[in-house]
C-alpha positions as CSV (number, residue, x, y, z in Angstrom):
1,M,-6.9,-12.1,-65.8
2,T,-8.1,-8.5,-65.7
3,G,-10.2,-6.9,-62.9
4,G,-13.4,-7.8,-64.7
5,S,-12.6,-11.5,-64.6
6,L,-12.2,-12.0,-60.8
7,G,-13.8,-15.3,-59.8
8,V,-15.6,-16.5,-56.7
9,R,-16.0,-20.2,-56.0
10,S,-19.7,-21.2,-55.8
11,G,-21.6,-24.4,-55.8
12,S,-19.8,-27.7,-55.8
13,Y,-17.2,-29.3,-58.1
14,G,-15.3,-26.1,-58.5
15,S,-17.7,-24.2,-60.9
16,L,-16.6,-20.6,-61.5
17,Q,-19.0,-17.7,-62.0
18,L,-17.6,-14.6,-63.8
19,L,-18.5,-11.1,-62.7
20,N,-19.3,-8.5,-65.3
21,N,-18.1,-4.9,-64.9
22,S,-21.1,-4.0,-62.8
23,G,-20.4,-6.7,-60.3
24,V,-23.4,-8.7,-61.2
25,V,-23.1,-12.3,-62.0
26,G,-23.8,-12.9,-65.7
27,K,-25.9,-16.0,-66.3
28,S,-24.7,-16.4,-69.8
29,A,-21.1,-16.1,-68.7
30,I,-21.1,-19.2,-66.5
31,F,-18.7,-21.8,-67.5
32,V,-19.2,-25.2,-65.8
33,R,-16.5,-27.8,-65.9
34,K,-17.7,-31.3,-66.3
35,P,-16.6,-33.2,-63.3
36,S,-14.8,-36.4,-63.8
37,S,-15.7,-39.6,-62.0
38,K,-12.4,-39.4,-60.0
39,M,-13.2,-35.9,-58.9
40,L,-16.8,-36.9,-57.9
41,L,-15.5,-39.7,-55.8
42,G,-12.8,-37.6,-54.1
43,G,-15.2,-34.8,-53.4
44,S,-17.7,-37.1,-51.9
45,R,-15.2,-38.5,-49.5
46,E,-13.9,-35.1,-48.6
47,R,-17.4,-34.0,-47.8
48,E,-18.0,-37.0,-45.6
49,K,-14.8,-36.4,-43.7
50,Q,-15.2,-32.7,-43.2
51,F,-18.9,-32.2,-42.8
52,L,-19.2,-32.9,-39.1
53,P,-15.9,-31.2,-38.0
54,F,-16.8,-28.2,-40.3
55,V,-20.1,-27.7,-38.5
56,F,-18.6,-28.0,-35.0
57,C,-15.6,-25.8,-35.8
58,K,-17.8,-23.2,-37.6
59,F,-20.5,-22.8,-34.9
60,I,-18.6,-23.9,-31.7
61,G,-14.9,-23.4,-32.3
62,R,-12.0,-25.8,-32.2
63,R,-11.2,-25.3,-28.5
64,R,-14.7,-25.9,-27.4
65,V,-14.8,-29.1,-29.5
66,A,-11.7,-30.4,-27.8
67,M,-13.2,-29.6,-24.4
68,L,-16.4,-31.4,-25.3
69,L,-14.5,-34.5,-26.4
70,L,-12.5,-34.5,-23.1
71,V,-15.7,-34.2,-21.1
72,A,-17.3,-37.1,-23.1
73,L,-14.2,-39.3,-22.5
74,A,-14.2,-38.6,-18.8
75,L,-17.9,-39.4,-18.5
76,L,-17.3,-42.7,-20.4
77,V,-14.5,-43.7,-18.0
78,F,-16.5,-42.8,-14.9
79,T,-19.5,-44.8,-16.1
80,L,-17.4,-47.9,-16.9
81,G,-15.6,-47.7,-13.5
82,S,-18.9,-47.3,-11.6
83,F,-20.3,-50.3,-13.5
84,V,-17.3,-52.5,-12.7
85,T,-17.2,-51.5,-9.0
86,S,-21.0,-52.0,-8.6
87,K,-20.9,-55.3,-10.3
88,E,-18.1,-56.5,-8.1
89,N,-19.7,-55.4,-4.8
90,N,-23.1,-56.7,-5.6
91,S,-22.3,-60.0,-7.1
92,P,-23.8,-62.9,-5.1
93,N,-20.9,-65.2,-6.1
94,I,-18.0,-62.9,-5.1
95,A,-16.9,-65.3,-2.3
96,Q,-16.4,-68.1,-4.8
97,R,-14.7,-65.9,-7.3
98,I,-12.1,-64.5,-5.0
99,G,-11.6,-67.6,-2.9
100,S,-12.6,-66.0,0.3
101,L,-15.6,-67.0,2.4
102,V,-15.8,-63.6,4.2
103,P,-14.9,-60.9,1.7
104,Y,-14.8,-57.2,2.6
105,G,-18.0,-56.4,0.9
106,N,-20.0,-59.2,2.5
107,Q,-18.8,-58.3,5.9
108,L,-20.2,-54.8,5.7
109,A,-23.4,-56.1,4.2
110,G,-24.2,-58.9,6.6
111,D,-22.8,-60.4,9.7
112,S,-22.8,-58.7,13.1
113,V,-19.1,-59.1,13.7
114,A,-18.3,-57.0,10.6
115,L,-20.8,-54.4,11.7
116,I,-19.1,-54.2,15.0
117,I,-15.8,-53.7,13.1
118,S,-17.2,-51.0,10.9
119,G,-18.7,-49.1,13.9
120,A,-22.1,-49.0,12.2
121,K,-24.0,-50.4,15.2
122,T,-24.1,-49.2,18.8
123,T,-22.6,-51.2,21.6
124,H,-25.8,-52.6,23.0
125,K,-27.0,-53.7,19.6
126,N,-23.8,-55.6,19.1
127,R,-24.1,-57.4,22.4
128,D,-27.7,-58.3,21.6
129,S,-26.6,-59.7,18.2
130,F,-23.8,-61.8,19.7
131,T,-26.2,-63.2,22.4
132,K,-28.8,-64.1,19.8
133,N,-26.4,-65.9,17.6
134,N,-24.8,-67.8,20.5
135,V,-28.1,-68.9,21.9
136,T,-29.2,-70.1,18.5
137,R,-26.1,-72.4,18.4
138,S,-26.3,-73.4,22.0
139,D,-26.3,-77.0,23.2
140,G,-27.8,-78.7,26.3
141,N,-24.9,-77.7,28.5
142,R,-25.1,-74.0,27.7
143,N,-28.8,-73.9,28.5
144,Q,-27.9,-74.6,32.1
145,H,-26.2,-71.2,32.3
146,P,-28.4,-68.2,31.7
147,P,-26.8,-65.3,29.8
148,P,-24.7,-63.1,32.1
149,P,-26.0,-59.7,33.2
150,P,-24.8,-56.8,31.1
151,P,-21.4,-55.3,32.0
152,A,-21.0,-52.5,34.4
153,L,-22.3,-49.1,33.3
154,I,-19.7,-47.0,31.7
155,N,-19.2,-43.4,32.7
156,K,-19.0,-41.5,29.4
157,V,-18.8,-37.9,28.4
158,F,-21.3,-38.7,25.6
159,S,-24.4,-40.8,25.2
160,P,-23.7,-44.3,23.9
161,S,-26.4,-43.8,21.3
162,H,-24.6,-40.8,19.9
163,H,-21.0,-42.0,19.7
164,P,-18.8,-39.7,17.7
165,C,-17.8,-42.7,15.5
166,E,-21.2,-44.2,15.0
167,H,-21.5,-43.0,11.4
168,F,-18.0,-44.0,10.5
169,A,-17.7,-46.6,7.7
170,F,-14.9,-47.9,5.5
171,P,-14.5,-46.3,2.1
172,P,-15.4,-48.6,-0.8
173,P,-12.6,-50.8,-2.1
174,P,-10.8,-49.4,-5.1
175,P,-11.5,-50.9,-8.6
176,P,-9.7,-54.2,-9.2
177,G,-7.1,-52.8,-11.5
178,L,-6.1,-50.1,-9.0
179,R,-5.5,-52.3,-6.0
180,R,-2.0,-52.4,-4.6
181,P,-1.0,-55.9,-3.7
182,G,-0.2,-56.9,-0.2
183,P,-1.6,-56.0,3.2
184,R,-1.9,-52.4,4.2
185,P,-3.6,-50.2,6.8
186,C,-7.2,-49.0,6.6
187,P,-8.9,-46.0,8.3
188,V,-9.9,-46.4,12.0
189,C,-12.1,-43.9,13.9
190,Y,-10.5,-43.2,17.3
191,L,-11.8,-40.9,20.0
192,P,-9.6,-38.1,21.3
193,V,-7.4,-39.3,24.1
194,E,-9.4,-37.4,26.8
195,Q,-12.7,-38.9,25.6
196,A,-11.1,-42.4,25.4
197,I,-9.9,-42.1,29.0
198,A,-13.4,-41.0,30.1
199,S,-14.8,-44.1,28.4
200,M,-12.9,-46.5,30.7
201,P,-15.4,-48.7,32.6
202,S,-15.6,-47.8,36.3
203,S,-15.7,-51.4,37.4
204,P,-14.6,-54.8,35.9
205,S,-16.7,-56.5,33.3
206,Q,-18.8,-59.5,34.4
207,S,-17.0,-62.8,33.9
208,P,-19.6,-65.4,32.7
209,V,-20.0,-68.4,34.9
210,L,-16.3,-68.5,36.0
211,Q,-15.7,-66.4,39.1
212,N,-12.8,-67.9,40.9
213,L,-9.7,-69.2,39.0
214,T,-6.7,-70.7,40.7
215,Y,-3.6,-72.4,39.3
216,V,-1.8,-75.8,39.7
217,R,1.5,-75.8,41.6
218,D,3.8,-78.8,41.3
219,E,7.4,-78.6,42.5
220,N,8.2,-81.9,40.8
221,P,6.2,-82.3,37.6
222,V,6.4,-85.7,35.9
223,K,5.7,-86.5,32.3
224,T,3.1,-89.2,32.2
225,E,2.2,-89.2,28.5
226,L,4.2,-89.5,25.3
227,H,3.5,-86.2,23.6
228,G,3.8,-82.6,24.7
229,G,4.2,-80.7,27.9
230,S,7.1,-79.3,29.9
231,D,8.4,-78.8,33.4
232,F,7.3,-75.2,33.2
233,G,3.8,-76.1,32.1
234,G,3.4,-79.1,34.4
235,Y,2.5,-81.9,32.0
236,P,-1.3,-81.9,32.3
237,S,-2.8,-85.2,31.3
238,L,-5.4,-85.5,28.5
239,K,-8.1,-85.9,31.1
240,E,-6.9,-82.8,32.9
241,R,-6.9,-81.0,29.6
242,N,-10.4,-82.0,28.7
243,D,-11.7,-81.2,32.2
244,S,-10.2,-77.7,31.9
245,F,-12.7,-76.9,29.2
246,E,-15.7,-77.6,31.5
247,I,-16.3,-74.1,32.6
248,K,-17.5,-73.9,36.2
249,E,-17.8,-71.2,38.9
250,S,-14.5,-72.2,40.5
251,M,-11.7,-73.9,38.6
252,K,-8.1,-74.9,39.1
253,V,-6.0,-75.3,36.0
254,H,-2.4,-75.7,34.8
255,C,-1.2,-72.3,33.7
256,G,2.6,-72.4,33.6
257,F,4.8,-71.4,36.6
258,V,4.0,-74.7,38.3
259,E,7.2,-74.6,40.2
260,G,8.3,-72.1,42.8
261,T,6.4,-70.1,45.3
262,R,5.0,-67.5,42.9
263,P,5.3,-66.6,39.2
264,G,8.8,-65.1,38.6
265,S,10.4,-66.6,41.6
266,Q,12.2,-70.0,41.2
267,S,9.5,-70.9,38.6
268,G,11.7,-71.3,35.5
269,F,10.8,-67.8,34.2
270,D,12.4,-65.7,36.9
271,F,12.8,-61.9,37.5
272,D,15.1,-59.9,39.8
273,E,13.5,-59.0,43.1
274,A,13.3,-55.3,42.2
275,D,11.5,-56.2,38.9
276,L,9.2,-58.7,40.6
277,A,8.1,-56.0,43.1
278,E,7.4,-53.6,40.2
279,L,5.4,-56.2,38.2
280,E,3.1,-56.8,41.2
281,Q,2.1,-53.2,41.5
282,F,-1.5,-52.1,40.5
283,H,-1.9,-50.5,37.1
284,E,-5.1,-49.7,35.2
285,V,-3.3,-50.4,31.8
286,I,0.0,-51.8,30.8
287,V,1.7,-52.4,27.4
288,A,4.0,-55.4,27.2
289,S,6.4,-57.0,24.6
290,A,9.3,-59.3,24.5
291,I,12.5,-60.1,22.6
292,F,14.3,-63.4,23.2
293,G,17.4,-64.7,21.5
294,N,18.2,-61.2,20.3
295,Y,15.6,-61.9,17.6
296,D,14.2,-58.4,17.0
297,V,15.3,-54.8,17.0
298,I,13.5,-52.9,19.8
299,Q,10.9,-50.5,18.4
300,R,10.1,-47.2,20.3
301,P,6.5,-46.2,20.6
302,R,5.4,-42.9,18.9
303,N,2.4,-40.6,19.3
304,I,1.9,-41.5,22.9
305,S,-0.1,-38.9,24.9
306,K,1.1,-37.2,28.1
307,A,-1.5,-39.0,30.1
308,A,-0.4,-42.4,28.8
309,R,3.3,-41.6,29.4
310,K,2.4,-40.7,33.0
311,N,0.0,-43.6,33.8
312,I,0.8,-46.5,31.5
313,P,4.1,-48.4,32.0
314,F,5.7,-50.1,29.0
315,Y,7.5,-53.4,29.8
316,M,9.9,-55.2,27.5
317,F,10.9,-58.7,28.6
318,V,14.3,-59.9,27.3
319,D,16.7,-62.8,28.1
320,E,20.3,-62.4,29.1
321,E,21.5,-62.8,25.5
322,T,19.4,-59.8,24.3
323,E,20.4,-57.8,27.4
324,A,24.1,-58.3,26.6
325,Y,23.6,-57.1,23.1
326,M,21.8,-54.0,24.3
327,K,24.6,-53.2,26.7
328,N,27.3,-53.8,24.1
329,S,25.6,-51.5,21.6
330,S,24.9,-48.8,24.3
331,I,21.1,-49.1,23.7
332,L,20.4,-49.9,27.4
333,N,21.0,-47.1,29.9
334,S,21.6,-47.4,33.6
335,N,17.9,-47.0,34.4
336,K,17.2,-50.1,32.3
337,R,15.1,-48.1,29.9
338,V,15.0,-47.8,26.1
339,G,12.7,-44.8,25.4
340,L,9.4,-45.7,27.1
341,W,10.3,-49.3,27.5
342,R,11.3,-50.6,30.9
343,I,13.6,-53.6,30.3
344,V,12.8,-56.6,32.5
345,V,15.5,-59.4,32.3
346,V,14.2,-63.0,32.5
347,R,16.5,-65.5,34.2
348,N,16.3,-69.3,33.8
349,I,14.2,-69.3,30.7
350,P,12.3,-72.6,30.4
351,Y,12.7,-73.4,26.7
352,S,15.6,-73.6,24.2
353,D,13.4,-72.1,21.5
354,A,13.3,-68.4,21.6
355,R,9.9,-68.3,20.0
356,R,8.4,-70.6,22.6
357,N,9.9,-68.5,25.4
358,G,8.0,-65.5,23.9
359,K,4.7,-67.3,24.4
360,V,5.0,-67.1,28.2
361,P,4.5,-63.3,28.6
362,K,2.3,-63.2,25.4
363,L,-0.3,-65.6,26.8
364,L,0.3,-65.5,30.5
365,L,0.5,-61.7,31.2
366,H,-2.2,-62.2,33.9
367,R,0.2,-64.4,35.8
368,I,3.1,-61.9,35.5
369,F,0.9,-58.9,36.3
370,P,-1.6,-60.1,38.9
371,N,-2.9,-56.6,39.6
372,V,-3.5,-55.2,36.2
373,R,-6.9,-54.4,34.6
374,Y,-6.1,-54.1,30.9
375,S,-3.1,-55.1,28.8
376,I,-1.9,-54.6,25.3
377,W,0.5,-57.2,24.0
378,L,2.8,-56.4,21.0
379,D,5.3,-58.7,19.4
380,G,8.9,-57.4,19.6
381,K,9.0,-56.5,15.8
382,L,6.0,-54.0,16.1
383,Q,6.2,-50.3,16.7
384,L,3.1,-48.7,18.5
385,V,2.0,-45.5,16.8
386,V,-1.4,-44.9,18.4
387,D,-2.1,-44.0,22.0
388,P,-3.0,-47.1,24.2
389,Y,-6.2,-45.4,25.6
390,Q,-7.5,-44.9,22.1
391,I,-6.8,-48.6,21.2
392,L,-8.6,-49.9,24.3
393,E,-11.6,-47.7,23.6
394,R,-11.8,-48.7,20.0
395,F,-11.4,-52.5,20.3
396,L,-12.6,-53.3,23.8
397,W,-14.8,-50.6,25.5
398,R,-16.7,-49.6,22.5
399,Q,-17.6,-53.2,21.7
400,N,-18.3,-54.3,25.2
401,A,-15.5,-56.9,24.6
402,T,-13.0,-58.4,27.0
403,F,-10.6,-60.0,24.5
404,A,-9.7,-58.6,21.1
405,I,-7.3,-59.9,18.4
406,S,-6.9,-59.3,14.7
407,R,-7.6,-62.0,12.2
408,H,-5.1,-63.0,9.6
409,Y,-5.3,-60.8,6.5
410,R,-5.3,-63.7,4.0
411,R,-5.9,-67.1,5.7
412,F,-8.9,-67.9,7.8
413,D,-8.8,-71.7,7.8
414,V,-6.6,-73.7,10.2
415,F,-5.9,-76.4,7.6
416,V,-4.6,-73.8,5.2
417,E,-2.6,-72.1,7.9
418,A,-1.0,-75.4,8.8
419,E,0.1,-75.9,5.2
420,A,1.5,-72.4,5.1
421,N,3.6,-73.1,8.2
422,K,4.9,-76.3,6.7
423,A,5.8,-74.6,3.5
424,A,7.7,-71.9,5.3
425,A,9.5,-74.4,7.5
426,K,8.3,-72.6,10.6
427,Y,8.1,-75.8,12.6
428,N,8.7,-79.5,12.3
429,N,6.2,-80.8,9.7
430,A,5.5,-84.0,11.5
431,S,4.6,-82.1,14.7
432,I,2.2,-79.8,12.7
433,D,0.6,-82.8,11.1
434,Y,0.1,-84.5,14.5
435,Q,-1.5,-81.4,16.0
436,I,-3.9,-81.0,13.1
437,E,-4.8,-84.7,13.1
438,F,-5.5,-84.5,16.8
439,Y,-7.8,-81.6,16.4
440,K,-9.6,-83.3,13.4
441,N,-10.3,-86.2,15.7
442,E,-11.8,-83.8,18.2
443,G,-14.1,-82.4,15.5
444,L,-12.1,-79.6,13.8
445,T,-13.5,-78.8,10.4
446,P,-12.4,-76.4,7.7
447,Y,-13.8,-72.9,8.1
448,S,-17.2,-72.3,6.4
449,E,-20.0,-69.7,6.4
450,A,-21.8,-71.9,8.9
451,K,-19.5,-70.5,11.6
452,L,-20.8,-66.9,11.2
453,P,-20.8,-64.6,13.0
454,I,-17.3,-65.9,13.6
455,T,-15.3,-64.6,10.7
456,S,-12.0,-66.4,10.9
457,D,-10.3,-69.4,12.6
458,V,-6.8,-67.9,12.2
459,P,-5.6,-64.9,14.1
460,E,-2.7,-62.6,13.4
461,G,-1.6,-63.1,16.9
462,C,1.1,-60.4,17.1
463,V,-1.3,-58.1,19.0
464,I,-3.6,-59.1,21.9
465,I,-5.9,-56.6,23.7
466,R,-7.7,-57.8,26.8
467,E,-9.2,-57.2,30.1
468,H,-7.9,-59.3,33.0
469,I,-11.0,-61.0,34.3
470,P,-11.4,-64.7,35.2
471,I,-12.7,-65.9,31.8
472,T,-10.0,-64.1,29.7
473,N,-7.3,-65.4,32.2
474,L,-8.7,-68.9,31.7
475,F,-8.6,-68.5,27.9
476,G,-4.9,-67.5,28.1
477,C,-4.1,-70.5,30.3
478,L,-5.9,-73.0,28.0
479,W,-4.3,-71.4,24.9
480,F,-0.8,-71.6,26.5
481,N,-1.4,-75.3,27.5
482,E,-2.1,-76.1,23.8
483,V,1.1,-74.3,22.7
484,D,3.0,-76.2,25.4
485,R,1.6,-79.6,24.5
486,F,1.8,-79.2,20.7
487,T,3.7,-76.8,18.5
488,S,4.6,-73.2,19.3
489,R,2.5,-72.0,16.3
490,D,-0.3,-70.4,18.4
491,Q,-2.4,-69.7,15.3
492,L,-3.1,-73.4,15.0
493,S,-4.6,-73.8,18.4
494,F,-6.4,-70.6,18.8
495,S,-9.8,-71.6,17.3
496,T,-9.9,-74.9,19.1
497,V,-9.6,-73.2,22.5
498,R,-12.0,-70.4,21.5
499,D,-14.7,-72.8,20.2
500,K,-14.5,-75.1,23.2
501,V,-15.0,-72.2,25.6
502,M,-17.7,-70.6,23.5
503,A,-19.6,-74.0,23.4
504,K,-19.9,-73.8,27.2
505,I,-20.6,-70.1,28.0
506,N,-21.9,-66.9,26.5
507,W,-18.5,-65.3,25.6
508,S,-16.8,-64.3,22.4
509,V,-13.6,-62.8,21.0
510,N,-13.6,-59.6,19.0
511,M,-11.6,-60.5,15.9
512,F,-11.1,-57.3,14.1
513,L,-9.6,-56.7,10.6
514,D,-5.9,-57.0,10.2
515,C,-5.8,-53.7,8.3
516,E,-7.1,-52.1,11.5
517,R,-4.2,-53.6,13.4
518,R,-1.8,-52.2,10.8
519,N,-3.3,-48.8,11.5
520,F,-1.9,-48.6,15.0
521,V,1.3,-50.7,14.7
522,I,4.1,-50.6,12.1
523,Q,5.7,-53.9,11.4
524,A,9.5,-54.2,11.1
525,Y,11.7,-57.0,10.0
526,H,13.3,-59.6,12.3
527,R,17.0,-58.9,13.1
528,D,18.4,-61.7,10.9
529,I,16.7,-60.2,7.8
530,L,17.8,-56.6,8.7
531,E,21.4,-57.8,9.1
532,Q,21.3,-59.5,5.7
533,M,19.8,-56.4,4.2
534,A,22.7,-54.3,5.6
535,S,25.4,-56.7,4.3
536,P,27.4,-55.6,1.3
537,G,26.0,-58.4,-0.8
538,A,22.5,-57.1,-0.2
539,A,23.2,-53.6,-1.3
540,K,21.6,-54.1,-4.7
541,T,18.4,-55.6,-3.3
542,Q,18.1,-53.6,-0.1
543,H,15.6,-51.1,-1.6
544,S,13.2,-53.9,-2.5
545,L,13.1,-55.8,0.8
546,A,10.5,-53.8,2.7
547,L,6.9,-55.0,3.0
548,P,4.1,-52.5,2.3
549,G,3.5,-50.2,5.2
550,T,6.5,-51.6,7.3
551,S,9.3,-49.8,8.9
552,F,13.0,-50.0,8.3
553,A,15.5,-47.8,10.1
554,G,12.7,-45.6,11.3
555,K,11.3,-44.8,7.9
556,N,8.2,-46.1,6.3
557,T,8.7,-48.0,3.1
558,R,6.3,-49.4,0.5
559,K,8.4,-51.6,-1.6
560,K,7.6,-55.3,-2.3
561,S,9.6,-58.0,-0.5
562,S,11.9,-60.1,-2.5
563,F,13.6,-61.8,0.4
564,S,11.5,-64.9,0.1
565,K,12.9,-65.7,-3.3
566,R,15.6,-68.1,-2.1
567,G,16.8,-71.2,-3.9
568,K,15.6,-74.5,-2.6
569,G,19.1,-75.3,-1.4
570,N,19.0,-72.3,1.0
571,K,15.8,-73.2,2.7
572,R,16.1,-73.0,6.5
573,S,14.2,-75.3,8.9
574,S,15.1,-73.7,12.2
575,S,12.5,-71.8,14.2
576,R,14.6,-68.7,14.4
577,H,15.1,-68.3,10.7
578,H,12.2,-68.6,8.3
579,R,10.9,-67.2,5.1
580,K,7.5,-65.8,4.4
581,V,5.3,-67.6,1.8
582,T,1.9,-67.0,0.3
583,V,-0.2,-70.1,0.7
584,G,-3.9,-70.6,0.7
585,N,-6.8,-68.3,-0.1
586,K,-6.0,-64.8,-1.2
587,D,-8.4,-62.1,-0.3
588,P,-7.9,-59.3,-2.9
589,S,-10.0,-56.9,-0.9
590,S,-7.6,-57.0,2.0
591,F,-5.8,-53.9,2.9
């Protein structure tokens, strides 16, 4: 074509307008090609596909279009996530859907115990709430005892109505698809150590009804009934057992150490004279633990303040077998110390079962330490990682409580807990069945919402925080007597003792969330599992044997445990070796 025949596309369907020499479009020079049906169809589709992108690209630009699409996608995801979370938290049937009667969301929304846990109410409001609920459920016997006066005034560096943690609340649970399986820690609001120390009550809390508690001594205990009891516990009869739950101003009960002149001296759980003199000294606070049968690896506390190191002794009770291992492995020095732990060797242990021996200091610390105000008990497998003063302020003093224990992270029904113990071969199944049947005949029922504000019948008993006053000392005695009479699985007897005591007097236990317990202790494996993990045959699976948030060789790991995946032929029935199982209700909102 020559210069005068240059063409410009105009209109649709590819029509060409010819320019004349003057650059003006000549009307008579327009040649229009007749479009075919195929061309019409293809052009229509092309127009439909390109019209919208053409407009956006022309007036906005491709990069801006991409940005707008990303923003729109993000808004869509956010809206859907908010809708799912809101629907889950607000659903009235969430308890039935997740198989938990006291889910995380319902706790924060309703009952007074959960409000105590979340720190959303002040101390006095919590005590009023407990009193109101207990009076509502009171029987004729309780009406004979008026509510006790409020505990002694606490000298604080701040007003109770303006506690630094009063506005603290748990963050909302993650969406269902983002939850990590297994128990894990959750946030806890602690006071600084100095403020926690200043919060310590200046005088002991009031013990409701019971003021004077003494203990049975019997140098020659005789078994008079078929089931239960021991020489160490004194074989209390069923009548004596039932009478011990009738709370009076002065009481005398069986509480271990029935032989000998005093606890720790010719009583079947004996200490060296130097240790005995040390244990009888006065202390405001002590931390105690135990390892029997060389069952655990000793865990050294961390993050302990200078004030706690100076004023709070840490006692670790061990038997001679564990002591010999510590000496052979050069763990125990000449001062009988391992880090902060002062090692106390127990002679003449009363039971052949190491687990049962461990219940003596766990439940009867008030007998071993007759001049201590507060104690924190830790199972031997736990490592303390928060200062004791902060723990006491958070779980006792702030709540006006005298006894605190965490509840089980998954199971809250004693019947379900019993089945879990049987499935894990943690004790003889016939003995577990006998104990549960005995409690059923006494009136034990499965946990239900009718028990609120009590949120669980099953504790995670590896940590006990308490003030040593007559009522908590009695509770420890009665709980130990049940463990001595029936199985050593103390989770099975806890709620029976608690409910019998609460039916008589205005007193309660602070059962806080297990995820809060996991905030201040790190849980390690028992020694037998650690040894199997370290064996050459376990090299391939060692990395996958740690529970979420537990400790192995001083390092935190977050891998799933695969140790419970044994064959049926390898199941062990002894009390020292067991496997963990998942039985019963699973609370997906647990941390």
